[in-house]
C-alpha positions in Angstrom: 0.0 0.0 -0.1 1.5 3.4 -1.2 -1.2 5.8 -0.1 -4.1 5.7 2.2 -7.4 6.9 0.9 -10.7 7.6 2.7 -12.0 4.3 1.7 -9.6 2.6 4.0 -10.6 1.8 7.6 -8.6 3.1 10.6 -7.8 -0.6 11.3 -6.5 -1.3 7.9 -4.3 2.0 8.1 -2.9 0.8 11.5 -2.1 -2.6 10.1 0.1 -1.2 7.4 1.4 1.7 9.4 1.4 1.2 13.1 2.6 4.9 13.9 -0.8 5.9 12.5 -2.2 5.2 15.9 -0.6 8.2 17.3 -2.3 10.4 14.8 -5.7 8.8 15.2 -5.5 9.2 19.1 -4.7 12.9 18.6 -7.6 13.3 16.3 -10.0 11.1 18.5 -10.3 8.5 15.8 -11.2 4.9 17.0 -8.9 2.3 15.4 -9.6 -0.3 17.8 -13.3 -1.2 18.9 -14.9 0.9 16.2 -11.9 0.8 13.7 -13.9 -1.0 10.8 -15.6 1.8 9.2 -14.1 3.7 6.4 -12.5 7.0 7.3 -14.8 8.9 4.9 -17.7 7.8 7.3 -15.7 8.8 10.3 -15.0 12.4 8.7 -18.8 12.7 7.8 -19.9 11.9 11.4 -17.4 14.2 12.9 -17.8 17.6 11.3 -15.1 19.2 13.5 -12.5 17.0 11.8 -10.7 18.2 8.8 -10.6 15.0 6.9 -8.5 16.2 3.9 -5.9 17.7 6.5 -6.0 14.4 8.3 -5.2 12.3 5.2 -2.5 14.9 4.0 -0.8 14.3 7.4 -1.1 10.6 7.4 0.1 10.1 3.9 3.2 12.4 4.5 3.9 10.6 7.8 3.7 7.4 5.9 5.9 8.3 3.1 8.5 9.5 5.5 8.4 6.4 7.6 8.7 4.2 4.4 11.7 6.5 3.1 13.6 5.9 6.4 13.6 2.2 5.9 11.1 1.0 8.3 9.2 -2.2 8.0 6.1 -3.4 9.6 5.4 -6.7 11.2 2.5 -8.3 9.3 0.7 -10.0 12.2 -1.8 -11.6 9.8 0.9 -13.8 8.5 2.3 -15.3 11.8 0.7 -18.2 13.6 -1.9 -17.6 16.5 0.5 -19.0 18.9 3.2 -16.5 18.1 0.8 -13.4 18.0 -0.6 -14.6 21.6 3.0 -14.9 22.7 3.7 -11.1 21.7 0.5 -9.9 23.2 1.1 -11.7 26.6 4.8 -10.9 26.8 4.7 -7.2 25.3 1.1 -6.0 26.5 0.0 -8.2 29.2 3.1 -8.2 31.2 3.4 -4.5 30.8 -0.1 -4.0 32.3 0.5 -6.4 35.2 3.8 -4.5 36.2 2.2 -0.9 35.5 -1.3 -1.0 37.1 -0.4 -0.9 40.6 2.4 1.8 40.6 0.4 4.0 38.3 -2.7 3.5 40.8 -0.4 5.0 43.4 0.5 8.1 41.3 -3.1 8.6 40.1 -4.3 8.7 43.9 -1.4 10.9 44.8 -2.2 13.7 42.4 -6.0 13.5 43.2 -5.2 13.8 47.0 -2.8 16.7 46.6 -4.4 18.6 43.7 -8.0 17.5 43.6 -9.1 20.6 45.5 -7.8 22.9 42.9 -8.3 20.5 39.6 -11.7 18.9 40.1 -11.4 16.8 37.1 -8.8 14.7 39.0 -11.8 13.0 41.0 -13.1 11.6 37.7 -9.7 10.5 36.5 -9.2 8.7 39.8 -12.5 7.0 39.4 -12.1 6.1 35.8 -8.5 4.8 36.2 -9.7 2.5 38.9 -12.6 1.3 37.1 -10.3 0.5 34.3 -8.0 -1.3 36.6 -10.8 -3.3 38.1 -12.2 -4.2 34.4 -8.8 -5.0 32.8 -7.2 -7.1 35.4 -9.7 -10.2 35.5 -9.8 -9.6 31.6 -6.2 -10.6 31.3 -6.7 -13.7 33.5 -9.5 -14.9 31.4 -7.5 -14.5 28.1 -4.5 -16.3 29.5 -6.2 -19.0 31.4 -9.2 -19.7 29.1 -9.2 -18.0 25.6 -5.6 -18.3 24.5 -5.3 -22.0 25.5 -8.4 -22.7 23.3 -7.0 -20.8 20.4 -3.7 -22.8 20.8 -5.4 -26.0 20.9 -7.8 -25.2 17.9 -4.8 -24.2 15.8 -3.5 -27.8 16.4 -6.7 -29.8 16.0 -9.1 -27.7 14.2 -12.0 -29.1 16.4 -15.5 -27.5 15.6 -16.5 -27.2 19.3 -13.6 -25.6 20.0 -14.2 -22.9 17.4 -17.7 -22.3 18.8 -16.1 -22.0 22.3 -13.5 -19.5 21.1 -16.2 -17.4 19.3 -18.2 -17.1 22.6 -15.2 -16.1 24.5 -14.2 -13.6 21.7 -17.6 -11.9 21.9 -17.2 -11.6 25.7 -13.6 -10.2 25.2 -14.6 -7.6 22.6 -17.5 -6.5 24.9 -14.9 -5.7 27.6 -12.4 -4.2 25.3 -15.3 -1.7 24.4 -15.7 -1.0 28.2 -12.0 -0.4 28.7 -11.7 1.7 25.2 -14.4 4.1 26.4 -12.6 4.5 29.9 -9.4 5.3 28.1 -11.3 8.0 25.8 -12.9 9.5 29.0 -9.4 9.8 30.5 -7.9 11.3 27.5 -10.6 13.9 27.2 -10.3 14.6 31.0 -6.7 15.3 30.8 -6.7 17.3 27.4 -4.9 14.5 25.7 -2.6 13.8 28.9 -1.4 17.3 28.8 -0.4 18.4 32.3 -1.6 22.0 33.3 0.9 24.9 33.5 3.0 24.7 36.6 2.3 20.9 37.2 4.8 19.4 39.6 6.9 16.3 38.7 4.3 13.8 39.9 1.6 15.2 37.9 3.6 15.1 34.7 4.9 11.7 35.1 1.3 10.3 35.9 0.2 11.9 32.7 3.2 10.6 30.7 2.5 7.1 32.2 -1.2 7.4 31.5 -0.5 8.2 27.9 1.7 5.2 27.7 -1.1 3.1 29.3 -3.2 4.0 26.6 -0.8 3.2 23.8 -0.3 -0.3 25.1 -4.0 -1.1 25.8 -5.2 0.3 22.4 -2.5 -1.8 20.6 -3.4 -4.8 22.5 -7.1 -4.4 21.6 -6.3 -3.8 18.0 -4.2 -7.0 17.6 -7.0 -9.1 19.2 -10.2 -7.5 17.6 -8.8 -7.0 14.2 -6.3 -9.8 13.8 -6.4 -12.6 16.4 -10.3 -12.7 16.6 -10.9 -12.4 13.0 -8.6 -15.2 11.7 
């Protein structure tokens, strides 16, 4: 693919050009749970978005990325087992290690700055709802869904496929919930931009929340649009 067009979906764009996810996050364009509708439809629904400007920026960044010699990993051609290993080692382990320390940072800035910055109360609530949703979700994937997928890859058993499809539906519903929480946190924080004069803890918290968003959205994208679809 040399040039992206409005007929492409955000999911297709990110599959070919992973860094497009950064542009889509800034423009509030969903490439995960709602990433299957063409960009043209997205632009028509969102009158505040300059679709031509988005496409120009996207294609310019993609051209520069290609000219720099970057190559994308095509996750559609690897085995399910390989993709699952990547998801667990790169995304699940990150979340398991990050959620508790980040919880302490979110709590700290709410306690210290909440009286002057009321939005931190909602941020605190949203983050801890996210944490409560995502932690058992990871366990279900690793202990129930992923073993079924690995087994089905070896056997092709029809009943296993039906069981996988049922669990996939559940996982996608949970992805939708955590995706909405991430969107709310981005909106509350003005794109994770610390206020003027913010202390180091405030800045660190926002930076880590931005990283959390990146990891989680990529995790959801790989599952919804590749692992669950193949």
